[in-house]
N, C-alpha and C positions, 0 to 999 in steps of 0.2 A: 941246844936245838926242840924247837916244836913241829910236832906234825900237824899239817897242814889237811883238814876234813873239806873237799870242793863242794859249794852250794850248786843246785840245780839253776837257780838265779848270778849266778858267773862264769857259765858256761859259755864256751864261742863254741858252736856247731859249726859243723863242714858238709859235703858232701863229697862222697868219691863217686869215681863208674872204672868199674874195671871190665877188660871185657876176653869171656872168658872163653874162646877159642882156643883150641888146642890145648889147655889148663889141663890140668890133674885134677877131679872132685876133690879128693881129701885136703888135700895142699892148697887150693885156691880156699876152700869152705873154714880151713882154720884163721888164715889170716885176714879173711872176711869176720868172721866171728870177734876176732881180737878187734877189728876197727870199728866194731859195732862195741864191744861192750867198754871199747876206753882206754888200754891199756900199753898202746900205743903213746898216751900223753903224760907227760909226768908228773901232772895232779892227777891221776888215776883212783881210787877213794869204791871199795868193791860192792857197798854197802848202799850208790847212786849211780843215777844214769849217766857219764858223765861221756857215751860215746859218740863216733858220730855217723850220720846213715855211707849208707853204703846200696850203690847203682847198678847192678850188673845185666848186662848186656852176651848174646850169642850164646845164650845155655844151651840154645840144642848140638852146640859146638865143643859143649866138655867132653875131655876125657877120660875114663875110665880105668882104670889097670888092670891086668893080673886076665880072671877069670869072674869078675863081677860083672859083667852086661851078663852071663848067664846064669850066672849061679847065685848073686845076691839076694836079696830077699826084704820085702815089705810085706807087713802081714798087720793084718786087723780086725776087727769082731765087731758085726752089729751088735751081737747083746741079747742071740737069739740062739737056739741052739740050731749047733750045726749054721752059724755063720762066719766061720773063718773064711778070710779073704788074703791069699797069697800072689802078692804082682812079684814079677822078677824085673830087674834094673831095666834092662830094652824094653819089655813092657810097657814100663813107669815111662819108660820117656819116649817111647811112642805117643801113650796117651796123652802126654803132657807135660811137654819140655823146658817144663820150670820143676818140677818137683823133685827130681834131685838137686836141682842145688840150693831151694829154699830146706828141703827134709837136711840137706847138713849141715847145715850151716844155723839152722834150728836144733839139730840136738847134738850142736859143740854150746850153746848158750846155758846159762843156770837155770835151770829147771825148778819156777817157784814165776813171781808174778813182776822179778826186776828181768827175769827171762823174755816175760809175755812181753812187756813193755820196749826193750830192746829188737823184741822182732816185730815189730812195728818198721822199722830206721831199716829198714830193708827192701828194695825191691828188685823183684829178675824179672828181666825181658826177656824173653827167647831169639825175638830180631837186632840189627843193629840200633834200630829207632826207639827210642821213649818219649814217655808223657811229660820228664821231670828238666825240660829249661830250665826255670825259674831258679831253680835253686843253687842253680850256673855250678857243678858236680866240675871237679876236676880229673883228670883222669889220673890215674896211679897202675905203675906197674909191677905185680906182685913181687916181682924177683927183687926190688929192692928194698924191701919190708921185712925180711925173713927176718 
């Protein structure tokens, strides 16, 4: 039996629509990262972008469990002395309602050039509407893809 390696030209790409209302952030992000990576397909190849696109709507209505609202921190540094910036999850969510979702999914992708390429196929919107009607996204229930 021969192992088949997927080629970028042979792949059929689809777009999926995920409604994030009342979903737990980490569980939703891991399933979306799996779809972006292409692990749900039988022709998955680790070094090729064989994943599909994901559109996430209602990002402002995402749920986090435990004390993450007040205790989870996001750290950044400007590069200058004293340039540390620490933001809690509730502050980050009130500033930019799509930050928590996009950051969680990005953190579950590979940390290399392939991960950057895969992250381009993720679109996050804070409301019900999105501007990607032309891609004809399929609405999926994430409970079916666990």
